C-alpha positions in Angstrom: -4.8 -21.0 -5.5 -6.0 -17.4 -7.0 -6.9 -17.3 -11.1 -4.9 -15.1 -12.9 -5.7 -14.0 -16.5 -1.9 -12.5 -16.5 0.5 -14.4 -15.1 4.0 -12.6 -12.8 6.2 -13.3 -16.1 3.4 -12.3 -19.2 3.7 -10.2 -21.5 0.4 -8.8 -22.9 -0.2 -6.8 -25.5 1.0 -3.7 -25.3 -2.2 -1.3 -26.0 -3.8 -4.1 -23.4 -0.5 -3.3 -20.9 -0.4 -0.1 -21.2 -4.3 0.5 -20.0 -3.3 -1.7 -17.1 -0.5 0.0 -16.1 -2.4 3.3 -16.2 -5.7 1.6 -13.8 -2.4 0.7 -11.5 -1.5 4.3 -11.7 -4.8 6.1 -11.0 -5.2 3.9 -7.7 -1.9 5.0 -6.8 -1.9 8.2 -7.9 -3.5 10.1 -5.0 -1.2 8.4 -2.1 2.0 9.7 -4.1 0.6 13.5 -3.9 -1.7 13.2 -0.6 2.3 12.8 1.3 4.1 16.0 -0.2 0.5 17.9 -0.3 0.3 17.6 3.8 4.1 18.3 4.5 4.1 20.8 2.4 0.6 22.5 4.0 2.4 21.6 7.7 5.3 23.9 7.2 3.4 26.4 5.0 6.3 26.0 2.6 5.1 28.0 -1.3 2.8 26.8 -3.0 5.8 26.4 -6.3 7.9 24.2 -3.2 4.7 22.0 -2.8 4.7 21.6 -6.6 8.4 21.1 -6.8 7.8 18.2 -3.6 5.1 16.3 -5.6 7.2 16.1 -9.2 10.1 14.1 -7.5 7.7 12.3 -5.1 6.1 11.3 -9.5 9.7 10.9 -10.2 10.9 9.0 -7.6 7.9 6.8 -7.4 8.7 5.9 -11.5 12.1 4.8 -10.9 11.8 3.0 -7.8 8.5 1.1 -10.1 10.9 -0.1 -12.5 13.6 -1.3 -10.4 11.4 -3.0 -8.0 9.4 -4.8 -10.7 12.2 -5.5 -12.8 15.3 -6.1 -10.8 18.9 -4.9 -11.0 21.0 -7.8 -9.1 19.9 -8.3 -6.2 17.5 -5.1 -6.0 13.9 -5.7 -6.7 11.5 -8.2 -5.2 10.2 -8.9 -9.0 6.5 -8.4 -8.5 3.6 -6.0 -9.6 4.3 -3.9 -6.9 3.6 0.2 -7.3 6.0 2.2 -5.4 5.0 5.3 -3.6 5.7 7.9 -0.3 4.2 6.4 3.1 2.2 8.0 5.2 4.2 6.1 7.9 6.9 9.0 7.2 4.3 11.9 7.6 4.7 12.0 11.4 8.1 12.4 11.5 8.6 13.9 8.1 6.9 17.1 10.0 8.4 17.0 13.3 12.0 17.0 11.3 11.0 19.6 9.0 9.5 22.3 11.5 13.0 22.2 13.5 15.2 22.2 9.7 13.1 22.5 7.0 12.9 20.5 3.9 16.5 19.8 4.0 16.5 18.1 7.4 13.4 15.5 6.1 15.5 15.0 3.1 19.3 14.1 5.2 17.1 12.4 7.8 15.3 10.1 4.9 18.7 9.6 3.3 20.3 8.2 6.4 17.7 6.4 8.2 16.9 4.4 5.0 20.0 2.5 5.7 18.1 1.1 8.5 15.8 -0.8 5.5 19.1 -1.6 3.6 20.4 -4.1 7.3 17.2 -4.8 8.0 17.3 -6.1 4.4 20.0 -8.8 5.1 18.1 -10.5 8.1 14.9 -10.8 6.0 15.6 -15.3 5.9 15.4 -14.4 9.6 12.3 -12.5 9.8 10.7 -14.7 7.6 10.3 -17.7 10.2 8.2 -14.9 12.5 5.8 -14.9 9.9 3.8 -18.7 9.8 0.3 -19.3 8.7 -1.4 -17.6 10.8 0.7 -13.8 11.4 1.0 -13.7 7.6 -3.1 -13.8 7.4 -3.6 -11.5 9.6 -0.8 -9.1 8.6 -3.1 -9.1 4.7 -6.5 -8.6 6.4 -4.8 -5.3 8.7 -4.1 -4.6 5.5 -6.9 -4.8 4.1 -9.2 -3.7 7.0 -6.8 0.0 7.7 -7.4 0.7 3.9 -11.1 0.5 4.1 -11.7 3.7 6.0 -9.9 5.6 3.9 -11.7 4.2 0.8 -14.7 5.4 2.8 -13.7 8.9 3.4 -13.4 9.2 -0.2 -16.9 8.0 -1.1 -18.5 10.3 1.4 -16.2 13.4 -0.5 -13.3 13.7 1.5 -12.8 16.0 4.1 -11.6 18.8 1.9 -13.5 22.1 2.4 -17.1 22.4 0.9 -16.2 18.5 0.1 -19.2 18.2 2.0 -18.5 14.7 3.6 -21.5 12.0 3.5 -23.4 14.2 1.1 -26.2 12.2 -1.0 -24.4 12.8 -4.0 -20.7 11.7 -3.4 -22.1 8.6 -1.4 -25.0 7.8 -5.0 -21.3 8.0 -7.1 -19.3 6.1 -5.1 -21.9 3.6 -5.0 -22.3 3.7 -8.8 -19.1 2.9 -9.1 -18.5 0.2 -7.2 -21.8 -1.3 -8.8 -20.2 -0.6 -12.1 -16.8 -2.2 -11.0 -18.6 -5.0 -9.4 -20.4 -6.2 -12.7 -17.3 -5.7 -14.8 -15.4 -7.9 -12.9 -18.2 -10.4 -12.7 -19.5 -10.7 -16.5 -17.0 -8.8 -18.2 -14.3 -10.8 -20.2 -11.3 -10.3 -21.2 -10.0 -6.9 -20.7 -12.8 -6.1 -19.6 -12.8 -7.5 -16.5 -9.0 -6.9 -16.1 -9.6 -3.3 -16.5 -12.3 -3.1 -14.7 -11.2 -0.5 -12.0 -10.1 1.7 -14.6 -13.0 1.5 -16.7 -15.1 1.8 -13.9 -13.1 5.0 -12.7 -14.0 6.8 -16.0 -17.2 5.7 -16.2 -17.5 7.3 -13.1 -15.7 10.6 -14.4 -18.2 11.1 -17.2 -21.2 10.9 -14.6 -19.5 13.8 -12.1 -18.5 15.6 -15.6 -22.0 15.9 -16.5 -23.0 17.3 -13.3 -20.3 20.1 -12.7 -18.6 18.3 -10.3 -15.0 18.3 -11.7 -12.4 21.5 -11.0 -9.8 21.9 -13.7 -8.2 25.0 -12.2 -5.3 22.7 -11.0 -4.5 21.7 -14.8 -4.5 25.3 -15.6 -2.1 26.0 -13.4 0.0 22.8 -14.1 3.1 23.6 -15.8 3.2 21.0 -19.2 7.1 20.2 -18.4 9.3 19.9 -15.3 13.2 18.9 -15.5 14.1 17.0 -12.2 15.6 18.5 -9.7 18.0 16.6 -7.4 20.0 18.1 -4.3 17.6 20.7 -5.0 17.0 21.5 -1.2 20.5 20.7 -0.1 20.4 17.9 2.7 21.1 19.0 6.5 21.4 15.6 9.1 20.0 16.4 12.4 20.4 13.6 14.7 17.3 13.8 16.2 15.9 13.5 12.4 17.9 10.7 11.8 16.4 8.6 14.9 13.2 9.6 14.0 13.1 8.2 10.4 14.6 5.7 11.8 12.4 4.6 13.6 9.6 5.2 10.9 11.6 3.0 8.4 11.4 0.6 11.5 7.8 0.4 11.4 7.5 0.9 7.4 9.2 -2.6 7.1 7.1 -4.6 8.8 3.9 -2.8 6.8 6.0 -3.6 3.7 7.3 -7.0 4.8 2.5 -7.3 5.4 2.3 -6.8 2.1 4.5 -8.9 0.1 2.8 -11.4 2.1 -0.2 -10.4 1.0 1.1 -10.1 -2.8 2.6 -13.2 -2.6 -1.4 -14.7 -1.7 -2.5 -12.4 -5.0 0.2 -13.4 -7.3 0.6 -17.3 -6.0 4.1 -16.9 -5.1 6.1 -18.0 -2.5 7.6 -15.5 -0.2 11.4 -16.6 0.7 13.4 -14.9 2.8 15.8 -13.9 0.3 12.4 -12.9 -2.0 11.7 -10.4 0.8 15.1 -9.3 1.2 15.1 -8.0 -2.8 12.3 -6.4 -1.5 13.3 -5.0 1.5 16.6 -3.9 -0.3 14.8 -2.1 -2.7 12.7 0.0 -0.8 15.6 1.3 1.3 17.8 1.9 -2.1 14.8 3.9 -3.5 14.1 5.9 -0.6 17.7 6.9 -0.8 17.0 7.7 -4.4 14.2 9.6 -4.1 15.9 11.7 -0.9 18.7 12.8 -3.7 16.1 13.0 -5.8 14.1 16.0 -3.3 11.4 13.6 -3.0 10.2 12.1 0.7 11.0 8.2 1.1 8.9 5.5 -0.6 7.1 2.3 -0.2 5.1 -0.1 -1.6 1.5 0.9 -2.0 -0.6 -2.0 -0.3 -4.2 -1.1 -2.2 -1.9 -1.8 -5.5 -2.1 -5.8 -4.0 -5.5 -5.2 -4.1 -6.0 -3.8 -7.8 -3.7 -7.7 -8.4 -6.5 -9.0 -6.2 -9.9 -8.1 -8.3 -8.4 -8.0 -12.1 -6.3 -11.1 -12.2 -3.3 -9.5 -13.7 0.2 -10.7 -12.0 2.3 -9.4 -14.6 5.3 -7.3 -13.4 5.9 -6.1 -16.7 2.6 -4.2 -16.7 3.4 -2.6 -13.2 7.3 -1.8 -14.7 5.1 0.7 -17.4 3.0 1.9 -14.6 6.6 3.2 -13.3 6.9 4.9 -16.5 3.4 6.4 -16.7 4.2 7.5 -12.6 8.0 9.6 -14.4 6.0 10.9 -16.8 3.6 12.5 -14.9 6.5 14.1 -12.7 8.3 15.6 -15.9 4.9 16.9 -17.4 2.9 17.8 -14.2 -0.4 19.0 -16.6 -0.7 14.8 -16.4 -0.9 14.5 -12.2 -3.3 17.8 -12.7 -5.3 16.1 -15.1 -5.4 12.7 -13.3 -6.0 14.3 -9.5 -9.2 16.2 -10.6 -10.6 12.5 -10.4 -13.5 13.2 -8.1 -12.4 11.7 -4.6 -16.6 10.3 -4.6 -15.3 7.8 -7.5 -12.1 7.6 -6.1 -14.0 5.7 -3.6 -16.0 3.4 -4.9 -13.4 1.8 -6.3 -10.9 1.5 -3.4 -14.1 -0.1 -1.7 -13.9 -2.9 -3.7 -10.0 -3.0 -4.1 -9.7 -2.8 -0.7 -12.2 -4.9 0.5 -10.4 -7.8 -1.7 -7.1 -7.8 0.6 -9.1 -8.9 4.0 -10.7 -11.3 1.8 -7.2 -12.2 0.4 -6.8 -12.4 4.5 -9.4 -14.4 5.4 -8.6 -17.1 3.2 -5.7 -17.4 4.2 -6.8 -17.9 8.1 -9.7 -20.6 6.9 -6.1 -22.8 5.9 -4.8 -22.3 9.3 -4.7 -25.2 11.7 -7.8 -24.5 14.2 -6.4 -24.4 17.8 -7.5 -22.2 20.7 -3.6 -21.0 20.0 -3.9 -19.5 16.9 -7.2 -18.5 17.3 -6.1 -16.4 20.5 -3.1 -14.9 18.5 -5.4 -14.4 15.0 -8.3 -12.4 17.6 -6.2 -10.4 19.5 -3.9 -9.2 16.9 -6.6 -8.2 14.5 -8.4 -7.0 17.7 -5.6 -4.6 19.0 -4.5 -3.5 14.9 -9.0 -2.7 14.8 -8.2 -0.4 17.9 -6.0 2.2 16.7 -6.7 2.0 13.2 -10.8 2.9 14.5 -9.7 4.7 17.7 -6.4 6.3 16.7 -6.9 9.1 19.9 -6.5 6.2 21.7 -2.9 7.0 21.4 -2.8 10.8 22.2 -1.6 11.3 25.6 0.8 8.9 25.0 4.8 9.9 24.0 5.1 10.5 20.1 7.6 8.0 19.7 5.2 5.5 21.0 2.4 7.4 18.7 5.3 6.7 15.8 5.1 2.9 16.3 1.9 2.1 17.7 0.3 4.4 15.0 -0.5 2.3 12.7 -3.2 -0.8 13.0 -0.9 -2.8 10.5 2.2 -2.6 12.3 0.3 -3.5 15.8 -1.5 -6.2 14.0 1.9 -7.4 12.4 4.0 -6.6 16.3 1.2 -8.6 18.4 0.6 -11.7 16.3 4.9 -12.5 16.2 4.6 -11.6 19.6 2.3 -14.0 20.5 3.4 -16.6 18.3 6.2 -16.5 20.0 5.4 -15.9 23.7 2.4 -18.8 23.3 3.5 -22.3 23.3 2.5 -24.9 21.3 0.1 -28.0 22.7 -0.9 -31.1 21.2 -4.1 -31.5 19.6 -6.8 -32.6 21.6 -9.1 -35.3 20.9 -12.4 -36.1 22.8 -12.5 -39.5 24.5 -14.9 -40.5 21.5 -12.3 -40.2 18.7 -11.0 -43.3 20.4 -13.8 -45.5 18.4 -13.6 -43.8 15.0 -11.4 -46.3 13.1 -8.1 -44.7 12.0 -8.6 -45.3 8.1 -11.6 -42.9 8.8 -9.8 -40.3 10.6 -6.7 -40.2 8.3 -9.0 -39.8 5.3 -11.0 -37.0 7.5 -6.9 -35.3 7.9 -6.3 -35.4 4.0 -9.5 -34.5 3.2 -8.9 -31.2 5.3 
């Protein structure tokens, strides 16, 4: 069991809650903004339309985060989940957008979200496909898939002039990483709980003193912007709906794994009905996001790392994060300020957060019964998941449908683990002949200790 500073139902003092909520927001904001930026650039949209997409994404993420944490009837998992625009939808969104524009993306997203809404009804059955061996693989793959993202951030990213891997970038990332480690290990109370945001703030001040921060985006950002539901309109191309439906299927697998990781981080038993509420919120949230002119949303895995690292599992803290994201959408200048955080600062904190997810996965795997069958499931699933994570070009010559489904290491690892768990037969545990001479009472004692 993880030692938590704040349990799921705890309500920290107001100032503490605000600081911890801001920590989750900082961890998620870059990912939320990145998807509309990538899609907008690929479709060559005018600058003001890209800004409108970003604002809509922040608003949609904020509303759905609040619902996921607080719950509304059968909707919402009622755990500390941050929702955001997922890269799982980028490929489908760009392919649809090139032919049918933003209205085609939003219409296809609205129709495709039915996949998750309907799929939520079968989560009790799907949950049975995730025994400890499969869950451990999925949680581990979430961390392993996110670490390369943190490494790219630490190196400075691939933006023009970023100077990937420059010593200054790596030095700043290492400084932030060491700061976060020191705060978590030696800090007390709020200092330890807010280690990520404090470490990033210290790293930001260092970058500011070195003249590495560009405030151009802040100067150009609007102070206030109203939500624009159905701003682009909607169209419903059949090919686009199919592409988005496939993306939603992939996301449902990933989200199930993320919920499993969140259950491990918050000491919450993930029952089928609990998963159903979370997946339903993902589906309905994506439908709502489409109406708000935002790309689809899904549960962010990186924020599971924040929970694991800081021990803050309060869903009320993350519900406030939803409110902050909503405000960032209403006041774009706030989001623009956060975007000025240099990538090496994000990388130093991100490496720690994502590595904590790997640690949680390893702990889950260590509790799996040591049999040849389970070893095969874990080894092959993680190997296949890593294959597409570290060598995505492996799928370059395959049909686009295959790349869409198997482009994520999390999805590949989960599917392979589930398939092997269903196919490989259970075998009785074999004992050496010498075991027959061991007193039964001793064997029983050893099994109980294990």
